[in-house]
N, C-alpha and C positions, 0 to 999 in steps of 0.2 A: 823647506820657507813657506814656501806659498800657501800650506796649510795652517803655519804657527800666523800666519798673519792676520788669515781670515777667521782664525781661533781670537785675537786678539779683540778685532774689529767687534765679532759678535759679542765678547765679552763688556764690549765700548759701549755698541748699542744695548745696549738689556740690563746696561747700570743700576740698583744694583745686580749683577744677576747669579743666582742660586742655579745648584748642582742639574736640576730635573731640567728648570730652561736651558740650559747650557746642550744638555743631550735634549729636549725634544724638539729644537728649531730647526734644524738640521737630519734628525735623525741617526745621530751621531752616537755607537757604543759605550757603556756605561766605563766600560776599559780606558779605553779614545780619548774619552773624557780628564777623566781620573788624573790619565798621564801630564796630561798638556796642563793642567791645573797645576802638578803639582813640580812640571818644568818649571812654571810661567812662578808658580812661587820661590820657587830654591833659588830664579836666575833675577828676582824683584821684577816678574812687569808685572804683578800683578797684585793684590793686597788686599787683606781678609777685613769686609767693614767691618763686619758681624756676626757674632759664634751663639747659638742659641741651642738649650738641653729641649730633644723634644721626647719620643718616647723607642727612638728608636736606641743605636747601640751607636752610633755613630751624631756629633751637633753637628744642625746643620748649619751653613755659615753662606754669607752673601759675598762676592767679590767685586771688586772693579779694577780699570787699570790704572798702574801707577803711574808716576810718571819717567819713569824709568820708558813703561812700555807706549803713553804719550810717545815720546821719543823716536823710540825704534819706527812706530808706527807712521809719522813722522815723514821719517827721512828714509823708511818705505814705498813709500805716495807717492816722497821726490825720486826716485830714483827707478819704480814703473811709469812716473808719466813724462 
């Protein structure tokens, strides 16, 4: 749960954050960041702000914290304090 909150705080701090920036900030691997992004998107904790086609196979997406994710962070922040 602690790593999820640090990931959500990272998205909040870098909003609008892209995949590369999320990987580079804490030196996390691509696989781990990909799992966190898919988990958070499926649970509505983050949302896609923009999606644009690039030269690569997959589109480039930018993410930000959703209202549900912000609520979770505030609840967990009160619990830790």
